C-alpha distance (Angstrom), angle and dihedral (degrees) to the residues before:
residue distance angle dihedral
M1 . . .
L2 3.81 . .
T3 3.80 90.3 .
Y4 3.80 91.0 55.3
L5 3.79 91.4 48.3
I6 3.82 89.2 51.9
L7 3.82 89.3 49.3
I8 3.81 91.0 52.2
G9 3.81 90.3 45.7
G10 3.80 90.5 51.5
L11 3.81 91.4 50.5
L12 3.81 90.4 48.2
G13 3.81 90.8 49.8
L14 3.82 90.5 52.0
F15 3.79 92.9 47.0
L16 3.80 97.5 47.4
G17 3.81 94.7 35.0
G18 3.81 92.5 50.7
D19 3.81 90.6 50.8
W20 3.82 93.1 48.2
L21 3.79 92.1 45.2
V22 3.80 93.2 51.8
K23 3.81 92.9 47.9
G24 3.80 93.9 46.4
A25 3.80 95.4 44.0
S26 3.81 91.8 46.9
G27 3.80 90.9 50.6
L28 3.81 91.6 49.4
A29 3.80 92.3 47.4
L30 3.79 92.2 52.0
R31 3.82 90.9 42.9
F32 3.82 90.8 57.4
G33 3.78 95.7 43.6
V34 3.80 102.2 -103.1
A35 3.82 110.6 164.6
P36 3.84 111.2 -90.1
M37 3.82 91.4 -128.4
I38 3.80 89.9 57.4
V39 3.79 91.0 48.5
G40 3.79 91.1 55.8
A41 3.79 101.3 37.1
V42 3.80 101.8 32.4
V43 3.81 112.3 18.7
V44 3.80 95.2 42.6
G45 3.81 93.3 37.1
F46 3.79 92.0 51.6
G47 3.80 91.7 40.9
T48 3.80 93.9 56.9
S49 3.82 88.6 48.7
T50 3.82 93.8 53.1
P51 3.83 93.0 94.3
E52 3.83 90.2 55.2
L53 3.82 90.7 49.4
L54 3.79 94.4 51.0
V55 3.80 94.2 43.1
S56 3.81 92.8 49.8
L57 3.81 92.7 46.5
N58 3.80 91.4 48.0
A59 3.78 91.7 47.8
A60 3.82 95.5 46.4
L61 3.80 93.7 46.6
G62 3.81 89.3 45.7
G63 3.80 92.6 55.6
Q64 3.82 95.5 -105.0
P65 3.83 103.7 119.5
G66 3.80 93.2 159.4
I67 3.78 90.5 65.1
A68 3.82 91.8 43.3
I69 3.81 95.6 55.4
G70 3.80 95.7 30.8
N71 3.78 88.8 56.3
V72 3.82 92.5 55.3
I73 3.81 96.8 45.9
G74 3.79 94.0 36.5
S75 3.80 92.1 51.1
N76 3.80 91.4 52.7
I77 3.80 91.2 49.8
A78 3.83 91.6 45.7
N79 3.81 91.8 47.1
I80 3.81 92.3 56.9
L81 3.80 103.9 34.6
L82 3.81 102.3 27.7
V83 3.81 104.7 29.0
L84 3.82 100.4 35.0
G85 3.80 89.9 38.0
T86 3.81 90.4 54.6
A87 3.81 91.3 47.7
A88 3.82 91.1 51.0
V89 3.80 91.8 50.2
I90 3.82 89.6 52.6
G91 3.79 91.1 51.5
P92 3.84 135.6 -18.4
L93 3.81 113.0 -91.2
V94 3.80 121.6 -135.9
L95 3.80 106.2 -152.4
T96 3.81 121.5 -165.1
F97 3.80 113.0 -157.6
A98 3.81 94.9 -162.7
E99 3.80 91.4 57.5
F100 3.79 94.8 52.4
R101 3.81 100.6 26.7
K102 3.80 96.5 116.1
D103 3.79 94.8 46.1
L104 3.81 94.3 42.9
L105 3.80 90.9 52.6
W106 3.80 90.7 47.7
M107 3.80 89.7 50.7
A108 3.80 90.6 51.5
G109 3.80 91.0 46.4
A110 3.81 91.2 50.6
V111 3.80 94.5 55.8
L112 3.81 90.9 44.9
I113 3.83 88.0 58.9
L114 3.81 90.6 61.1
P115 3.84 97.1 81.8
Y116 3.82 88.7 53.7
A117 3.80 91.7 48.1
F118 3.82 93.3 47.4
W119 3.81 99.3 38.4
S120 3.80 97.5 94.7
G121 3.81 92.9 47.8
E122 3.80 92.6 -108.9
V123 3.79 135.1 66.9
S124 3.78 97.2 -133.2
L125 3.78 133.9 -171.0
V126 3.82 90.0 -89.7
E127 3.81 93.7 54.5
G128 3.79 89.5 43.6
L129 3.80 91.5 54.3
V130 3.81 90.6 48.6
L131 3.80 90.6 53.5
V132 3.81 93.7 45.5
G133 3.81 89.6 46.8
A134 3.80 90.4 52.8
L135 3.81 88.4 49.7
A136 3.81 90.4 53.3
V137 3.82 90.6 52.0
Y138 3.81 90.4 49.0
L139 3.80 91.8 50.8
V140 3.82 92.7 48.2
I141 3.80 91.4 49.6
S142 3.82 90.8 47.4
L143 3.80 91.2 48.9
K144 3.81 93.3 49.6
G145 3.78 92.7 44.7
S146 3.80 96.9 44.4
R147 3.75 114.8 136.3
G148 3.79 141.4 139.4
E149 3.78 129.7 46.8
V150 3.78 135.5 -76.1
E151 3.78 108.9 -147.6
D152 3.79 134.2 -160.9
I153 3.80 98.3 14.4
D154 3.79 103.3 -176.9
A155 3.80 100.7 -135.2
P156 3.83 135.2 121.2
A157 3.80 116.5 -93.3
N158 3.82 94.6 -141.9
L159 3.82 116.3 92.7
W160 3.82 95.7 -139.7
A161 3.79 91.6 45.5
N162 3.81 88.9 56.0
I163 3.80 91.9 47.5
G164 3.80 91.0 49.5
L165 3.80 92.8 46.6
T166 3.80 91.0 49.3
L167 3.82 93.2 50.3
L168 3.79 92.1 44.2
G169 3.80 91.0 50.4
L170 3.80 92.2 47.6
G171 3.80 91.6 50.8
A172 3.80 92.0 48.5
V173 3.80 94.4 51.2
V174 3.83 92.2 45.5
L175 3.80 92.1 54.0
G176 3.80 92.8 38.2
A177 3.81 91.8 52.4
H178 3.80 92.7 49.0
Y179 3.80 95.9 49.9
L180 3.80 93.5 40.6
V181 3.80 92.8 55.7
Q182 3.79 93.5 44.5
S183 3.80 95.6 48.2
A184 3.82 93.6 42.0
S185 3.80 90.4 53.2
I186 3.82 91.9 51.7
I187 3.80 91.4 49.4
A188 3.80 90.7 48.0
R189 3.80 92.0 53.7
D190 3.82 93.1 44.9
F191 3.81 93.1 53.8
G192 3.79 97.7 34.6
I193 3.82 91.4 -116.5
S194 3.77 116.6 150.1
E195 3.80 119.3 -110.8
A196 3.81 87.7 -124.6
M197 3.81 91.8 60.5
I198 3.81 92.9 44.6
G199 3.81 88.4 52.7
L200 3.79 92.4 47.0
S201 3.79 94.9 49.7
I202 3.82 122.9 17.2
V203 3.80 97.5 25.9
A204 3.82 94.3 38.9
I205 3.80 92.6 51.5
G206 3.80 91.1 44.9
T207 3.79 94.4 52.2
S208 3.82 90.2 44.8
L209 3.81 91.8 59.9
P210 3.86 93.0 97.0
E211 3.82 89.7 53.4
L212 3.80 90.1 45.6
A213 3.80 92.7 50.6
T214 3.82 93.5 45.8
T215 3.80 94.9 45.3
V216 3.80 95.9 44.7
M217 3.82 91.4 49.6
A218 3.81 89.6 48.7
A219 3.81 90.2 51.8
I220 3.80 92.6 47.6
R221 3.82 90.3 50.7
G222 3.80 91.5 48.0
E223 3.83 93.4 -114.1
R224 3.80 93.6 136.6
D225 3.80 96.7 165.3
I226 3.81 91.2 56.8
A227 3.80 89.4 53.9
L228 3.81 91.8 59.7
G229 3.81 96.1 35.4
N230 3.79 93.2 55.0
I231 3.81 92.4 52.2
V232 3.79 95.4 45.0
G233 3.80 93.0 48.7
S234 3.79 92.5 46.0
N235 3.81 93.1 50.1
I236 3.80 91.6 51.6
F237 3.80 91.7 51.2
N238 3.81 92.8 44.8
I239 3.79 91.8 63.5
L240 3.80 105.2 28.3
A241 3.81 99.4 36.6
I242 3.80 106.0 25.5
L243 3.79 100.8 37.9
G244 3.80 90.4 35.8
I245 3.81 97.1 49.5
T246 3.81 91.9 42.8
A247 3.81 91.1 53.2
V248 3.81 91.7 47.2
V249 3.81 89.8 53.8
T250 3.81 94.6 44.7
P251 3.84 134.5 -9.3
V252 3.82 111.0 -101.1
P253 3.84 119.5 -144.8
V254 3.82 113.3 -138.3
D255 3.81 121.4 -135.0
A256 3.83 111.2 -132.0
R257 3.81 91.6 -122.2
F258 3.81 91.6 66.2
M259 3.79 91.7 61.3
A260 3.80 94.8 40.6
V261 3.81 101.4 41.6
D262 3.78 120.8 3.6
T263 3.81 100.8 42.2
P264 3.83 92.6 54.8
V265 3.83 88.7 47.4
V266 3.81 94.9 52.0
I267 3.82 91.1 44.9
A268 3.81 91.7 49.8
I269 3.81 96.5 49.3
T270 3.81 92.2 43.4
L271 3.80 92.0 53.5
A272 3.81 89.6 43.4
L273 3.83 89.8 55.2
L274 3.80 90.1 48.4
A275 3.82 90.3 51.6
L276 3.81 91.9 46.0
V277 3.79 92.7 53.3
Y278 3.82 92.9 43.9
F279 3.82 100.3 44.9
V280 3.82 103.5 26.9
G281 3.80 106.9 21.0
R282 3.78 92.3 -161.4
M283 3.79 137.6 81.6
N284 3.82 114.1 -162.6
R285 3.80 130.2 -172.1
L286 3.81 92.0 -91.4
V287 3.81 90.8 56.7
G288 3.79 90.3 44.5
G289 3.80 91.2 51.8
A290 3.80 90.5 48.9
M291 3.81 90.1 51.6
L292 3.81 91.6 51.8
A293 3.81 90.2 47.9
G294 3.80 88.8 49.3
Y295 3.79 91.1 53.6
V296 3.80 92.4 50.4
A297 3.81 89.6 48.3
Y298 3.81 91.8 49.4
I299 3.81 92.5 52.6
A300 3.80 92.4 44.0
L301 3.81 97.0 45.9
T302 3.81 97.3 42.6
G303 3.80 98.0 37.4
G304 3.76 93.7 93.5
L305 3.79 96.9 47.0
């Protein structure tokens, strides 16, 4: 029972800490004159991916590579099928390809790098540097191409309040990540579940809670473009930043199932989302329901692998 309480506490720490970190970092960025487009696309996108980064680093350094990689791939799958699906069920999403073309193509390119990164059976320093290098290029392009406005950023106006909120959020996600990985590993061993599956499901959903909260609130408020933008930005960072930085810190062994099962799945649903935005430009409740059903089916069908 204590292990489950620790797991819930870790998830709560990630959820609240991610929210505080995003608000504080956004307030600081605006306070120091960072372009509004960068605040929305980069600061917030990276902020909501901070739990994934800390969980994967903790897992890799703790000798649990299945959780480290499963968290990255599982979060991308959950972001598209679970988070966007939930947002579409709440209210139909109108998706403009021209507005998100650059980021959508970068997201597709990021997942297509995965077979290269996993091919040798280990994400090594070299692959990590390639991913981090691609991230740097993406950030430079985003910075040069920044334009438009980000409105209604929910952050304190006071400088010290933003600093305090940022530090508080960082501390919460650090502790939340540590206890989530530890408790999830104990549960996995007790039930004979592989670390890969724990990373792909429980941990991935837990670290996607900031994206879920942000996207659902955006859908409720009718800010449909934010719903898609948050997911696209987060998925890019999950692969390029999180997997890349983790591999730079320590080589990450790759379970065979990731190459055989989960990588093809995340590539397929990413390209399907790209096609949906390009050819249809709309995601109604029926599509959202199908996405949620697809996520349940994925977890159910792959859980025993």
